[in-house]
N, C-alpha and C positions, 0 to 999 in steps of 0.2 A: 672499674673496681668500686666497691661500696660496702658500707655497713648496712646490713639488712636486719631490721628489727621486726620480729614476728609477734603479732598480736593474737590473743585468744579473745573470745567474747567477754570474758571477765576483764581483760586488759582494757578493752574499749570503754568499759564502765569506770575505769580508773585513770583516764587521761585528765590531766590538770594543767593549768597555766600558772606560772610563777606569780607571786603576789606583787612583785615590783622589782626595782633595780637591786642587783647584788653588787654593792660597791667593791667588795674584796675581789670577786671574780673579775670585774672590769679592770681593776688595778693590775692584777696578774696578767690578764690577757693582753693588756696594752703593751706589755713588755715584748710580746711576740711581734706586734705591729711595728714597734720601734726598730726591730732588727730585720724585718723583711725587706727584700730588695724592691718588690713591687706590691705594696699593700693596697694600692688604689689611689686615685687622685684626691679623694676626699680627705685622706690622712696626711697628705704632703705638708700642708701648712702646720698641722699639729706636730709632726715630727721635727720640723725645723725649729719650732718654738720650744719643744720639749728637750731636745738633745743637749743644749747648753745648761739645762737645769738638772741633769742627771746627778744625783748624789753619788759620792764615791762608793758607798755601801751597796749600791744597786748593781754594780758591775758583776759581782759574784753570783747574782741570780741568773745570769744568762745560761749557765750550765743546766739549771733546773727548768728554765722557761726558754727553750730554743725557738728560733724563728718559725719553724714549721713542725708539725706533728704534735706530740702530746707533752704535757707537763704532769708532774706527780699530782694525784687527786687530793692529797692532803693539803695542798696549797689553796684549794678552792672548796672549802666545806660546803655541802649543799644545804639549801633551805634557809640561808641567812639574808636579811635585807638591811642589816646594819653593819658598818665596817668594823667597829670595835668588837661586836659579838662574833663576827667571822674570824677576826684575828685571834680572839681568845680561844675559839675552837681549834684553830691551827696550832696554837701554842700547847694545847692539851690533847693533841692527837695521840691515841694509844700506841704504845711501842709495837704491839703485834701488827697493827695496821700499817705503821710506817715501814716496817721491814718488807712486808708483802707488796706494799704500794711501790716502793722504790725498786724492788725486783721486777715488778711488772713494767715500770717506766724504762729501766735499762734494757729489758727484753724487747720492747716495742720500738725503742729509739736506737738500739744498738750503740748507745753512748755510755761510757763509764762515768760514774759519779766523780766530781772533782775531789781532790784530797781533803779539802776543808769540810766536805759534806759526808765524809765516810762515817762520822759518828751519828749522823741523822738516823741511819738504820737501827742504831742502838737506842734511839729515843733520847739522845743527849739534850738536856734542857738548854745548855749553852748553844748548841747547834740550832735548835728551834728558835731561840731568841735572836740568833743571827739572821735567820730567814725572816722572822716577823718584823724585826727592826728595819731591815732593808725594804720590805714591802711597805711599812709605814712611811719611811722616808720618801719612797717613790709616790705613794698616794698623796702625800702632802705637797710634793713638788709639781706633779703633772696631772693629777686626776681631780683632787678637791677643787681647784680653780675652775674646772669646766663641768662640775658635777650636775648643775641644773640643766645644762644642755644635753648631757648624756641621759639623764633621767627622763627628760621630755621625749627624746627619740625612742627610748625603750618603752615608755608608757604608750606612745603612739602605736608601736608595733603590737604591744599586748592588747590594747583596746581594739585594734583592727582584727586580731585573731578572735577575740571574744565576740565582736559584732558578727563576724562570719559564722561562728558557731551558733549564735542565737538565730541568725537569719536563714542560714542554709544547712546547718547540721555539721556533725563531726567529720564526715567524709570531705566536705568542702573545706573545712578549716585545715585538715591535714594535707590536703592537696595544694593549698595556697600559702603555706608557711614561708617558703623560699625557693627560688629556682633550682637550688642544688638538692632539694628534697622532693621525692616523688612518693605518692601514696598509691600502692597497687594492692588493694585489700587481699589478704590481711597483713601485708608487709609494707613497712615504711623504709624506703631506701635513701641513704645519706651518701652523697658523693664523697669518695675518699680515694685519692689517686694512688696511695701507697699500700693500702690494705684491703683485703677481701675477707669479710667476717660476718657471721650470723649470730644474732643475739635473740634468744627466746625469753620473752617477758614472764611467761608462766604465771599469769594472774597478778603480777606486781604492779601493772600499769606503768605509766611514764609521765614525767613532768616536763613541760615545754617551757624553755627559758629564752626569751629574746635577748640578744647581747649586742651592745654597741661595738666592742672591740673584739668580737669573736673572729673577725676576718672574713674571708670569702666563702668558707665552708663550715658546715655545722660540726659540732663536737659531741662526744658522749663521755661519761665517766667510765674508766676501764675497770676499776676495782669491783669485784662481784659483791662485796659487802655493802656497797653504796646503793641507794635507790636509783632505778633507771631514770636517766635524765637526757634530754636532747637540747643542746644549746645551739640556737640558730642565729645567723646574722640579721640585724635590722637594716633597713634601707635608709641611706642618708646621702646627701649630696656634698656636704661639707662639715667640718668640725669647727664650731665656734671657739675663738681664742680670747683669753682675757686681755683687756687693754687698760690703759690708765684712766682714772676718773675723769680727767679733762677730756680725753677723746670720747668717752662714753657720753659726757654731757653735750659735746658737740654733735654727736650722732643723734641724740634725743632732740636737739633743737632742729636739725635738718629733717628728721623724721616727722616732727610736728608740722614743719613747713610744707612737707609733701602731703601728709594725710589729714592734717588738722590735729589739734591738741587732744581731743577726745579719742579719736580713732587710734592715734599713736599711743596713748596711754593704755588703751585696751589691748592693742597688739603686744606692747612691751610686757604687760601683765601676764601674757601667755607664755613667756619664756621659761617659766617654772614648770610648765606642763599643762595638762588639760584643766579647764576650770568651768564651772557653771556660770550662768548669767548673774546669779546673786553673788557668787564669789568675786566676779569681775567688778560688780557694783561696789562691793565692800573695799576692794583694793584701790579702785580708781576714784572713789568718792562721787561717782556719777549715779544717777537713778537707774533702776533696772530697765525702764522703758528706753532711756537713752543708750544704755549698753546694748540692748536688743537691736536698736536701729544701727549702731556702729558695727555690730557683728554681721548684720545682713550685708552692709556695704563691703566689709572686709572679706566676707565669704564670696560674694559675687566677683571680687577682684582676684580670687584665688589665693588669698593670704592666710585664710583659716579654713578649717573644716568644722562641721557641727554634726553631732549625732545625739539622738534622744534616748535616755534611759529612764523609764518610768515617766514622771512628769517633768524631768529636768533636761535642759539642753546643755550638752557638754561641748566646749569649744577647744580646738587645738590649732596652734600655728602650723602651717604647712612648711615644707622646705623653703619655698619662695618667701614666705613670711619671715622665717628665721634668718634667711640671708639678708633680707631688707633691714631687719632689726640690727643685725651685727655688721652690715656693710660699712666699709671705711668711709665711702662717699655715697650715701643713699640717694642723693639728687643727681649724681652723674650718670651719663649714658652708659649702657652695658657694652 
């Protein structure tokens, strides 16, 4: 079973990539991962770290964000790359949209709304504030501390899709988004174990959004009033977790002993996401020539990747590089 998205020639001209991380979407989707029985080995340590941090207000969101399937579209407004902007859009969801959105949600999930959420369909400001407050509490507790890591993984996936588009064309990009997505022109098929559905874009195009907490399968927005969107999982081996400053300092010392101070500084500077050689020189205080030498060594060791855009070299830590940066004992044997 699958979602089949049908493209016209006009739709192919209107395929776009997300501008960057959508922190509100990641916050809401992480609640699904928290509840799933088998979300994948990469999320195990994060769930063990996050569960004791769950604020009391968050428990009531589980009815709106179940472990599997859909959640109401109003909770993840499309097109935002700032958490506060997204939360403001949630708070000001039009009453007409809320009612039809929640009706669609209950129809697809066959789950009744909890008693406390009954007034949501009527656009109750208090009910919307309850939802937004719980989302904010959860973001502060479990997402904000790991945002840089999440942002780096999402940006790596976005950059990979963009490079494929530039190097091999749209067909290649749509074919390589994720193993659960197949491109059979003019239809994009998304694996969906519980539903069989056809969506005709009819010239509206589609936006592709890589997501860290999407799960194992891609997602779409259900409400017909929203722009067509495909949210697809990024590939990652592990989720970095915050640690105490002392532990971080200890790791930096061990990493420097392993790689040398210069290369360790360059690799750590890439935890925030991709950077140019000049960016790295500015962050580390090293000359551009020295940074270029260090990135060559790190790339040959499989710890970073490099691609060129125009006249600039853009560097990104690989999964192995991220694991080395955040490993508890970087000098110990695997």
